[in-house]
C-alpha positions as CSV (number, residue, x, y, z in Angstrom):
1,X,101.8,115.6,119.8
2,X,98.9,113.5,121.3
3,X,97.4,116.3,123.4
4,X,97.3,118.8,120.5
5,X,95.9,116.0,118.3
6,X,92.9,115.6,120.5
7,X,92.3,119.3,120.5
8,X,92.3,119.4,116.8
9,X,89.8,116.6,116.4
10,X,87.5,118.1,119.1
11,X,87.6,121.3,117.2
12,X,86.6,119.5,114.0
13,X,83.6,118.1,115.8
14,X,82.4,121.7,116.6
15,X,82.8,122.9,113.0
16,X,79.7,123.7,111.0
17,X,78.3,120.6,109.3
18,X,78.3,120.0,105.6
19,X,75.4,117.6,105.9
20,X,72.6,117.8,108.5
21,X,72.7,115.5,111.6
22,X,70.1,113.3,110.0
23,X,72.0,113.0,106.7
24,X,70.3,115.7,104.7
25,X,72.4,116.3,101.6
26,X,74.0,119.7,100.9
27,X,74.8,121.0,97.4
28,X,78.2,119.2,97.7
29,X,76.5,116.0,98.6
30,X,74.3,116.1,95.6
31,X,77.1,115.4,93.1
32,X,76.3,112.7,90.5
33,X,77.5,109.2,91.3
34,X,80.6,108.1,89.5
35,X,82.1,111.6,89.6
36,X,84.7,110.7,92.3
37,X,83.5,113.4,94.5
38,X,82.3,112.3,97.9
39,X,81.7,113.7,101.4
40,X,84.5,112.3,103.6
41,X,85.1,112.6,107.3
42,X,87.4,111.1,109.8
43,X,87.5,110.8,113.6
44,X,89.6,109.2,116.3
45,X,88.7,108.3,119.9
46,X,90.0,106.4,122.9
47,X,88.8,102.8,123.7
48,X,91.3,101.9,126.4
49,X,89.9,99.8,129.2
50,X,91.1,99.4,132.8
51,X,94.9,99.8,133.1
52,X,95.2,97.4,136.0
53,X,93.8,94.0,137.0
54,X,91.8,93.4,133.8
55,X,92.5,90.3,131.7
56,X,93.9,90.8,128.2
57,X,92.1,89.4,125.2
58,X,94.0,87.2,122.8
59,X,96.3,84.7,124.5
60,X,93.7,83.3,126.8
61,X,96.0,83.5,129.8
62,X,94.2,84.3,133.2
63,X,97.6,85.4,134.5
64,X,98.0,88.1,131.8
65,X,96.3,91.0,133.6
66,X,96.8,94.7,132.7
67,X,99.4,96.6,134.8
68,X,99.8,99.8,133.0
69,X,99.9,101.4,129.5
70,X,102.5,101.6,126.8
71,X,100.2,102.7,123.9
72,X,96.5,103.6,124.5
73,X,94.1,101.7,122.2
74,X,92.2,103.9,119.8
75,X,89.3,103.7,117.4
76,X,89.6,105.4,114.0
77,X,86.6,106.1,111.9
78,X,85.9,107.2,108.3
79,X,82.6,108.1,106.9
80,X,82.2,108.3,103.1
81,X,78.9,109.6,101.7
82,X,77.7,109.6,98.1
83,X,74.4,111.2,97.5
84,X,71.9,109.4,99.8
85,X,74.3,106.5,100.5
86,X,77.0,106.4,103.1
87,X,79.2,104.0,105.0
88,X,80.9,104.3,108.3
89,X,84.2,102.3,108.6
90,X,85.8,101.9,112.0
91,X,89.0,100.1,113.0
92,X,89.5,99.7,116.7
93,X,92.7,98.6,118.4
94,X,91.2,95.6,120.2
95,X,91.8,91.9,120.3
96,X,88.4,91.3,118.7
97,X,85.3,93.2,117.8
98,X,82.6,91.2,119.6
99,X,78.9,91.0,118.6
100,X,78.0,92.6,122.0
101,X,80.0,95.7,121.0
102,X,78.4,95.7,117.5
103,X,75.0,95.7,119.1
104,X,75.9,98.3,121.7
105,X,77.3,100.7,119.2
106,X,74.3,100.4,116.9
107,X,71.9,101.0,119.8
108,X,73.7,104.3,120.6
109,X,74.0,105.4,117.0
110,X,70.3,104.8,116.6
111,X,69.6,107.0,119.6
112,X,71.7,109.7,118.1
113,X,71.1,109.5,114.4
114,X,67.9,107.6,113.9
115,X,68.3,105.2,110.9
116,X,71.2,107.1,109.3
117,X,73.8,104.5,110.6
118,X,72.6,100.9,110.9
119,X,74.0,97.4,110.8
120,X,73.7,97.8,107.0
121,X,76.2,100.6,106.5
122,X,78.4,100.5,109.6
123,X,81.5,98.3,109.4
124,X,83.3,97.7,112.8
125,X,86.5,95.8,112.9
126,X,89.5,95.1,115.2
127,X,93.3,95.2,114.6
128,X,93.6,92.0,116.8
129,X,96.2,93.3,119.2
130,X,96.7,90.8,122.0
131,X,97.6,93.5,124.5
132,X,94.2,95.2,124.9
133,X,91.6,94.7,127.6
134,X,89.2,91.8,127.3
135,X,85.9,90.9,128.9
136,X,83.6,92.9,126.6
137,X,82.0,89.8,124.9
138,X,78.5,88.5,125.9
139,X,79.7,85.0,125.0
140,X,81.4,82.9,127.7
141,X,84.2,81.5,125.6
142,X,85.8,84.9,125.2
143,X,85.4,85.9,128.9
144,X,86.8,82.7,130.4
145,X,90.4,83.9,130.9
146,X,89.2,87.3,132.0
147,X,87.0,85.9,134.7
148,X,83.8,87.2,133.4
149,X,82.2,90.2,131.7
150,X,83.9,93.5,132.4
151,X,81.4,96.3,132.1
152,X,84.1,99.0,132.3
153,X,85.9,97.6,129.3
154,X,82.7,97.2,127.4
155,X,81.6,100.8,128.0
156,X,85.0,102.2,127.1
157,X,84.9,100.3,123.8
158,X,81.3,101.2,122.9
159,X,81.6,104.8,123.9
160,X,84.9,105.3,122.1
161,X,83.7,103.8,118.9
162,X,80.5,105.9,118.9
163,X,82.6,109.0,119.6
164,X,84.9,108.2,116.7
165,X,82.0,107.8,114.3
166,X,80.4,111.0,115.6
167,X,83.6,112.9,115.0
168,X,83.8,111.5,111.5
169,X,80.2,112.4,110.9
170,X,80.7,116.0,112.1
171,X,83.9,116.2,110.0
172,X,82.2,115.5,106.6
173,X,83.4,117.7,103.9
174,X,83.7,117.5,100.1
175,X,86.6,115.3,99.2
176,X,88.2,112.6,97.1
177,X,89.6,109.1,97.7
178,X,92.5,107.5,95.8
179,X,93.7,104.0,95.8
180,X,97.4,103.0,96.2
181,X,99.2,99.6,96.5
182,X,102.5,98.3,97.6
183,X,104.2,95.0,98.5
184,X,105.6,94.2,102.0
185,X,107.5,90.9,102.4
186,X,109.3,91.3,105.7
187,X,106.5,91.9,108.2
188,X,104.8,88.5,108.2
189,X,105.6,84.8,108.1
190,X,103.3,81.8,107.7
191,X,102.9,80.2,111.1
192,X,101.0,77.2,109.8
193,X,103.1,76.2,106.7
194,X,102.3,72.5,106.8
195,X,98.6,73.3,106.6
196,X,99.1,75.8,103.9
197,X,101.0,73.2,101.9
198,X,97.9,71.0,101.8
199,X,96.1,73.5,99.5
200,X,96.1,72.9,95.7
201,X,99.0,74.2,93.8
202,X,97.0,76.9,92.1
203,X,96.3,78.4,95.5
204,X,99.9,78.1,96.6
205,X,101.1,79.7,93.4
206,X,99.3,82.9,94.3
207,X,101.4,83.2,97.4
208,X,104.9,82.0,96.4
209,X,106.4,83.1,99.8
210,X,103.5,81.6,101.7
211,X,102.5,85.1,102.9
212,X,100.1,87.7,101.6
213,X,102.4,90.7,100.9
214,X,99.6,93.0,99.5
215,X,99.4,96.5,101.0
216,X,96.3,98.4,99.9
217,X,95.7,102.0,100.9
218,X,92.8,104.4,100.5
219,X,94.0,108.0,100.5
220,X,91.4,110.5,101.8
221,X,91.5,114.2,101.0
222,X,89.2,117.1,101.8
223,X,89.7,119.6,99.0
224,X,93.4,119.7,98.4
225,X,94.4,118.6,101.9
226,X,95.2,114.9,102.8
227,X,93.3,114.1,106.0
228,X,93.6,110.3,106.4
229,X,94.3,106.9,105.1
230,X,93.1,103.3,105.6
231,X,95.8,100.7,105.1
232,X,95.1,96.9,104.8
233,X,97.9,94.4,105.4
234,X,97.8,90.9,106.9
235,X,99.8,90.2,110.0
236,X,98.9,89.2,113.5
237,X,98.8,91.7,116.4
238,X,101.1,89.5,118.4
239,X,104.5,91.3,118.5
240,X,103.8,91.8,122.2
241,X,104.1,88.5,124.0
242,X,101.8,86.7,126.5
243,X,104.1,87.9,129.3
244,X,103.5,91.6,128.6
245,X,101.1,93.3,131.0
246,X,101.1,96.8,129.5
247,X,98.2,97.8,127.3
248,X,99.5,98.2,123.8
249,X,98.0,98.6,120.3
250,X,100.9,96.4,119.0
251,X,102.5,96.7,115.6
252,X,99.6,98.3,113.8
253,X,99.2,100.8,116.6
254,X,102.8,101.8,116.2
255,X,102.4,102.2,112.5
256,X,99.4,104.5,113.1
257,X,101.3,106.4,115.8
258,X,104.4,106.9,113.5
259,X,102.2,108.4,110.7
260,X,100.0,110.6,112.9
261,X,103.1,112.1,114.6
262,X,103.9,113.8,111.3
263,X,100.5,115.7,111.2
264,X,98.2,116.2,114.2
265,X,95.2,116.4,112.0
266,X,95.9,113.2,110.0
267,X,94.1,109.9,110.9
268,X,96.1,106.8,110.0
269,X,94.1,103.6,110.2
270,X,95.9,100.2,109.9
271,X,93.3,97.5,109.4
272,X,93.6,93.7,109.1
273,X,92.7,91.5,106.2
274,X,93.1,87.7,106.0
275,X,95.8,87.4,108.7
276,X,94.7,84.1,110.3
277,X,98.0,82.3,109.6
278,X,100.2,85.4,109.3
279,X,102.6,86.0,112.2
280,X,104.8,89.1,112.8
281,X,107.3,86.9,114.8
282,X,109.6,86.2,111.8
283,X,111.6,83.6,113.7
284,X,108.4,81.7,114.4
285,X,108.8,82.0,118.1
286,X,107.1,84.5,120.5
287,X,108.9,87.8,120.7
288,X,111.6,86.6,118.3
289,X,112.3,88.2,114.9
290,X,113.5,90.7,113.8
291,X,115.0,91.0,117.3
292,X,114.6,89.2,120.7
293,X,112.9,92.2,122.3
294,X,109.2,92.4,122.0
295,X,109.0,96.2,122.2
296,X,111.6,96.6,119.5
297,X,109.9,93.9,117.4
298,X,106.6,95.8,117.7
299,X,108.3,99.0,116.6
300,X,110.1,97.4,113.6
301,X,107.1,95.5,112.3
302,X,105.0,98.6,112.8
303,X,107.5,100.8,111.1
304,X,107.7,98.5,108.1
305,X,103.9,98.7,107.7
306,X,104.0,102.5,108.0
307,X,106.7,102.8,105.4
308,X,104.9,100.5,102.9
309,X,101.7,102.4,103.5
310,X,103.4,105.7,102.9
311,X,104.8,104.4,99.7
312,X,101.4,103.2,98.5
313,X,99.8,106.5,99.7
314,X,102.4,108.7,97.9
315,X,102.0,106.8,94.7
316,X,98.1,106.6,94.8
317,X,97.1,107.7,91.4
318,X,93.9,105.7,90.9
319,X,90.9,107.8,91.9
320,X,88.0,106.0,93.5
321,X,84.9,106.7,91.5
322,X,81.4,105.1,91.5
323,X,78.8,104.3,94.0
324,X,79.0,103.8,97.7
325,X,76.9,100.7,98.4
326,X,76.4,97.9,101.0
327,X,74.7,94.6,101.6
328,X,74.4,92.8,104.9
329,X,72.6,89.9,106.5
330,X,72.8,87.6,109.5
331,X,73.4,83.9,108.8
332,X,73.3,81.0,111.3
333,X,76.7,79.5,110.4
334,X,75.9,76.3,112.2
335,X,73.1,75.4,109.8
336,X,74.3,76.3,106.3
337,X,73.7,73.8,103.5
338,X,76.5,74.4,101.1
339,X,76.0,73.8,97.4
340,X,78.6,71.6,95.6
341,X,79.6,74.7,93.6
342,X,81.7,75.8,96.6
343,X,83.0,72.5,98.0
344,X,86.2,70.7,97.0
345,X,84.5,67.5,95.9
346,X,81.6,69.2,94.1
347,X,79.1,67.6,96.5
348,X,76.6,69.2,98.9
349,X,77.7,69.5,102.5
350,X,76.7,71.4,105.6
351,X,78.2,73.2,108.5
352,X,77.6,72.1,112.1
353,X,77.4,73.1,115.7
354,X,80.4,75.1,116.9
355,X,83.2,73.2,118.6
356,X,86.9,73.7,119.2
357,X,89.6,71.0,118.7
358,X,92.2,69.8,121.1
359,X,95.1,71.6,119.5
360,X,93.3,75.0,119.9
361,X,93.6,74.7,123.7
362,X,97.4,74.8,123.4
363,X,97.4,78.0,121.5
364,X,99.8,79.0,118.7
365,X,103.3,78.1,119.7
366,X,104.7,80.6,117.1
367,X,102.8,83.6,118.6
368,X,102.3,82.5,122.2
369,X,100.6,79.5,123.7
370,X,97.7,79.9,126.0
371,X,98.1,78.5,129.5
372,X,95.5,77.5,132.1
373,X,95.5,78.7,135.7
374,X,98.3,77.2,137.8
375,X,97.6,73.7,139.2
376,X,95.2,73.7,142.0
377,X,93.7,77.1,141.2
378,X,90.1,77.1,139.9
379,X,88.5,79.5,137.6
380,X,85.3,80.8,139.4
381,X,83.7,82.0,136.2
382,X,84.1,78.5,134.7
383,X,82.6,76.9,137.9
384,X,79.7,79.3,137.6
385,X,79.1,78.3,134.0
386,X,78.9,74.7,135.1
387,X,82.3,73.6,133.9
388,X,83.5,72.7,130.4
389,X,83.2,68.9,130.6
390,X,80.0,68.6,128.6
391,X,80.1,65.3,126.7
392,X,80.7,65.5,123.0
393,X,77.7,64.0,121.2
394,X,78.6,61.3,118.7
395,X,76.8,63.1,115.9
396,X,78.9,66.3,116.5
397,X,82.1,64.4,116.6
398,X,81.3,62.9,113.3
399,X,80.3,66.2,111.7
400,X,83.4,68.0,113.0
401,X,85.7,65.2,111.8
402,X,88.7,65.0,111.5
403,X,88.7,67.4,114.4
404,X,89.1,65.8,117.8
405,X,86.5,67.9,119.6
406,X,87.7,69.4,122.9
407,X,84.7,71.6,123.9
408,X,81.4,71.8,122.0
409,X,80.9,75.5,122.3
410,X,77.7,75.5,120.4
411,X,76.1,72.8,122.6
412,X,76.8,74.4,126.0
413,X,73.8,75.3,128.2
414,X,71.9,77.5,128.8
415,X,73.5,79.5,126.1
416,X,76.2,78.6,123.5
417,X,79.7,79.8,124.4
418,X,80.1,81.5,121.0
419,X,77.7,83.2,118.6
420,X,76.4,81.2,115.7
421,X,74.1,83.8,114.1
422,X,76.7,86.0,112.5
423,X,76.8,89.3,110.5
424,X,78.1,89.1,106.9
425,X,78.6,92.4,105.1
426,X,79.8,93.5,101.7
427,X,80.8,97.2,101.4
428,X,81.6,99.0,98.2
429,X,83.5,102.3,98.0
430,X,83.7,103.0,94.3
431,X,85.7,100.2,92.7
432,X,87.0,98.8,96.0
433,X,84.9,96.1,97.7
434,X,85.3,94.9,101.3
435,X,84.2,91.4,102.3
436,X,83.6,91.9,106.0
437,X,83.6,88.6,107.9
438,X,83.4,87.9,111.7
439,X,86.5,85.7,111.8
440,X,90.2,85.3,111.2
441,X,90.6,84.0,107.6
442,X,93.9,82.3,106.5
443,X,95.4,83.8,103.4
444,X,94.2,81.0,101.1
445,X,90.7,81.0,102.7
446,X,90.7,84.8,102.0
447,X,91.9,84.2,98.5
448,X,89.0,81.8,97.7
449,X,86.5,84.2,99.3
450,X,87.8,87.1,97.3
451,X,87.7,85.0,94.1
452,X,84.1,84.1,94.7
453,X,83.0,87.6,95.3
454,X,85.1,89.1,92.5
455,X,83.8,86.6,90.0
456,X,80.2,87.3,91.0
457,X,80.7,91.1,90.8
458,X,82.8,90.9,87.6
459,X,85.6,93.0,89.1
460,X,89.4,92.5,89.3
461,X,90.5,90.3,92.2
462,X,92.8,93.0,93.5
463,X,89.7,95.2,94.1
464,X,88.2,92.8,96.5
465,X,89.7,92.6,100.1
466,X,88.8,90.5,103.0
467,X,88.1,92.6,106.0
468,X,88.5,90.2,108.9
469,X,87.5,90.6,112.5
470,X,84.4,92.5,111.5
471,X,81.1,93.1,113.5
472,X,81.5,89.9,115.6
473,X,84.0,87.3,116.4
474,X,83.9,83.5,115.7
475,X,87.6,82.5,115.7
476,X,89.2,81.1,112.5
477,X,88.2,80.1,109.0
478,X,90.6,77.7,107.1
479,X,90.2,76.0,103.8
480,X,88.9,72.4,104.0
481,X,92.3,71.1,103.2
482,X,93.9,73.2,106.0
483,X,91.2,72.1,108.3
484,X,92.3,68.5,107.8
485,X,95.7,69.3,109.3
486,X,94.0,70.3,112.6
487,X,96.7,72.7,113.5
488,X,95.7,75.6,115.8
489,X,93.8,77.4,113.0
490,X,91.9,74.4,111.9
491,X,91.1,73.4,115.4
492,X,89.7,76.9,115.9
493,X,87.5,76.8,112.8
494,X,84.2,76.4,114.7
495,X,81.6,75.2,112.3
496,X,83.4,72.3,110.7
497,X,85.3,71.4,107.6
498,X,82.9,73.3,105.3
499,X,82.9,76.7,107.1
500,X,84.8,78.4,104.3
501,X,82.6,77.1,101.5
502,X,79.6,78.3,103.5
503,X,81.1,81.8,103.7
504,X,81.9,81.6,99.9
505,X,78.3,80.7,99.2
506,X,76.7,83.4,101.4
507,X,79.0,86.2,100.3
508,X,78.4,85.3,96.7
509,X,74.7,85.7,97.5
510,X,75.4,89.2,98.8
511,X,77.5,90.0,95.8
512,X,74.8,88.9,93.4
513,X,72.3,91.2,95.2
514,X,74.8,94.1,95.0
515,X,75.4,93.5,91.3
516,X,71.7,93.4,90.4
517,X,70.6,96.2,92.9
518,X,68.4,93.9,94.9
519,X,67.9,93.9,98.6
520,X,68.7,91.0,100.9
521,X,66.6,89.6,103.7
522,X,68.2,90.5,107.1
523,X,68.0,86.9,108.3
524,X,67.8,85.5,111.8
525,X,68.2,87.9,114.8
526,X,71.3,87.4,116.9
527,X,70.8,86.8,120.7
528,X,71.0,89.8,123.0
529,X,72.7,88.4,126.1
530,X,72.9,91.6,128.1
531,X,72.9,90.8,131.8
532,X,73.5,87.0,131.3
533,X,77.1,87.0,132.4
534,X,78.7,88.0,135.7
535,X,82.1,89.2,136.8
536,X,84.5,87.4,139.2
537,X,87.3,89.9,138.8
538,X,87.7,91.8,142.1
539,X,87.0,95.5,141.9
540,X,88.4,98.4,144.0
541,X,87.3,98.3,147.6
542,X,89.3,101.4,148.7
543,X,92.7,103.0,148.2
544,X,95.2,103.8,150.9
545,X,98.4,105.8,150.9
546,X,101.8,105.0,152.4
547,X,102.4,106.3,156.0
548,X,103.2,110.0,155.9
549,X,102.4,110.4,152.2
550,X,99.6,111.8,150.1
551,X,98.2,110.5,146.8
552,X,100.4,111.9,144.0
553,X,103.5,112.3,146.1
554,X,106.7,111.5,144.3
555,X,108.3,108.5,145.9
556,X,111.3,108.5,143.6
557,X,112.3,111.6,141.8
558,X,114.0,111.6,138.4
559,X,117.7,112.5,138.1
560,X,118.5,116.2,137.7
561,X,120.0,115.7,134.2
562,X,119.6,113.3,131.3
563,X,121.2,112.9,127.9
564,X,119.2,112.2,124.8
565,X,118.6,108.4,124.4
566,X,118.5,107.9,128.2
567,X,115.4,107.0,130.2
568,X,113.9,109.4,132.8
569,X,111.7,107.8,135.4
570,X,109.7,108.6,138.5
571,X,107.6,106.7,141.0
572,X,104.3,108.1,142.5
573,X,102.0,107.1,145.3
574,X,98.8,106.4,143.4
575,X,95.2,104.9,143.4
576,X,93.7,102.2,141.4
577,X,93.3,103.0,137.6
578,X,89.8,101.4,137.7
579,X,88.6,104.4,139.7
580,X,88.7,106.4,136.4
581,X,89.9,105.1,133.1
582,X,90.9,108.5,131.9
583,X,89.4,107.7,128.5
584,X,90.4,110.5,126.2
585,X,92.9,111.6,128.9
586,X,96.1,110.3,130.3
587,X,97.7,108.8,133.5
588,X,101.2,110.0,132.4
589,X,102.5,113.2,131.0
590,X,105.9,114.6,130.1
591,X,106.0,118.4,130.0
592,X,108.7,120.9,128.8
593,X,109.2,124.5,130.1
594,X,108.7,126.8,127.1
595,X,108.7,130.6,127.7
596,X,107.7,130.2,131.3
597,X,104.9,127.8,130.7
598,X,104.8,124.0,131.0
599,X,103.8,122.5,127.6
600,X,102.9,118.8,127.0
601,X,105.5,116.8,125.1
602,X,104.2,113.2,125.5
603,X,101.5,111.2,127.3
604,X,100.4,107.6,127.5
605,X,99.5,107.5,123.8
606,X,103.1,108.1,123.0
607,X,105.7,105.4,122.1
608,X,108.3,106.9,124.3
609,X,106.4,106.7,127.6
610,X,105.4,103.7,129.8
611,X,103.1,103.9,132.7
612,X,103.3,100.9,135.1
613,X,101.0,100.3,138.0
614,X,101.9,97.9,140.9
615,X,100.1,96.9,144.0
616,X,102.4,97.3,147.1
617,X,99.9,96.3,149.7
618,X,96.2,95.3,150.2
619,X,95.2,98.9,149.2
620,X,98.4,100.7,148.4
621,X,99.9,101.0,144.9
622,X,102.5,102.9,142.9
623,X,102.7,104.3,139.5
624,X,106.1,104.2,137.7
625,X,106.4,106.5,134.7
626,X,109.3,106.3,132.3
627,X,110.2,108.4,129.3
628,X,112.7,107.2,126.7
629,X,114.2,110.6,125.7
630,X,114.1,110.8,121.9
631,X,117.3,111.8,120.1
632,X,115.5,114.8,118.7
633,X,114.4,116.1,122.1
634,X,115.2,119.8,122.4
635,X,117.5,120.9,125.2
636,X,115.6,122.3,128.1
637,X,113.9,121.7,131.4
638,X,111.3,118.9,131.7
639,X,109.1,117.3,134.3
640,X,106.9,114.2,134.7
641,X,103.3,114.5,135.7
642,X,101.0,111.7,137.0
643,X,97.2,112.0,136.9
644,X,95.3,109.6,139.1
645,X,92.3,108.9,141.3
646,X,91.7,107.4,144.7
647,X,88.7,105.8,146.3
648,X,87.6,106.6,149.8
649,X,86.9,103.5,151.9
650,X,84.3,105.1,154.1
651,X,81.9,106.6,151.5
652,X,83.2,105.2,148.2
653,X,83.8,108.7,146.9
654,X,86.5,108.9,144.1
655,X,88.7,111.9,144.0
656,X,91.3,113.0,141.4
657,X,94.8,114.0,142.2
658,X,97.9,115.1,140.3
659,X,101.6,114.5,141.2
660,X,104.5,116.4,139.6
661,X,108.2,115.7,139.8
662,X,111.0,118.2,140.2
663,X,112.3,119.6,136.9
664,X,115.2,117.9,135.2
665,X,117.5,119.0,132.3
666,X,117.8,117.3,129.0
667,X,120.8,118.1,126.9
């Protein structure tokens, strides 16, 4: 269960280290390269932001503000060390992994480990759930709908990722890694088929169903014990719709939850690949397919990924052997001159200043259109920025053609609204290579990128994966042919028609350096925009309680008895969740009486619970906690517990409280 799981991982952090804190190798670490023996470690930590009144990242809807938690968002880390080389791989259940977070994590790692973990060997990526907190970017475009930069969200994400890496570092032990594969055809659909169909037949033939069905799994063991897995599969984190206000890790979060429930010590990471045009909404309508219920869709699509991953994991016979290696550089993607080797017409072209197209503003109708504020309501953050009505220069309109430019992100003042100096990273773990790009690649864009890298390295195509949403975020990458369609994905391809060829060229350069053992110049330094953005989202002034009540009082008790499959619920007088995020803890808990002691059964990291916060007055609020009683729940006495905090309006002091319901019987 979730509480026991955290205790296990905390204990792992306290165990004696196999390698020193500064990366000194032990006898186990000194094995020869190519033997298939590595040091492997894994860790998991909480990155959940404010559970109330914080904009969500993904659908760009100012109205979509958090109002509780269904599944906490987590970061899962793996460290693989081979001799004096190592990589740290982290998948965080976020809408995007922003450059600000990348910079913040690396600063903290440098303080803790010196030069052991740097931008060269740390790969951070996001699952792209659209139900996580936003506001952690230093670039205005990604904070517009959240009404500015949210420091609480940023700190929760950075601290959680660093904690996950630290746990994985402390967990390093001799181990092995195996590679498994499977095919999954009923968890994604192409949401941009007309653009896909513009690609050459040779590309389309690679994806006869117009989806990428590949499931790739790394199986990690320490000695003879399986301890974790990384699963790559392409589908969007949009099973939860743009009307949902509960924090959720979406379908990949459910897949991880389902696996980890089988073993408290196991870390199940579900990462993205080239999912730019892959939707989990199989009926091509938000919240529709396989069912018309977004929670059930999330569970089904997640369960299908989990089952495919377990199949690949169980049949993983190919041992990973060979070196751990990495190459990384920063590239100004607005100024790349692309050789004709990588362009469709064989001629030299160039990228251009970032801009979004008109159809991007409408959002993806298959997954959930983004909507502006209601008529007559202004966005104060946009007003502070000076508006978005900068004229589009003629030269930019020409270089972005055939895109009808809506907003020239890269030409905004005093700072561009999106990053242009972006991290490109190539990671090798034995025979598997990860092309880590800071964008959402369509499946054909991913295919071309993989082909370019595989050809340069001289390795099979299946051993090269695109790891999207990595180390920064710069929206979409389509093929030039898909770009011409100017659907949502093409309109969101920032740097013009030749964005993908530029990535092919620059990643080929990294692959060539890896193949020959040469180093790569780091390139231009990205901006550090700390302190440049402000926040217009109101904070907590003070909390009040209903007349005659105390914080934590149960306003509505659960029934005295429930059957399995029913829902138990309770309502509490509460404070604002921003008073304390309870990162690593919980707002909601279900407990069972066992031998005279109340034992935790589920919390707000569990699929069966929902914690909903609602404002009932200027300073009063309630917490409603529900528990969907599983069919397997043992007969017995249970209770619901709420942990919260309230802010004193006189001195600003924040005090914790706990509320507990009466006991009820299940069975």
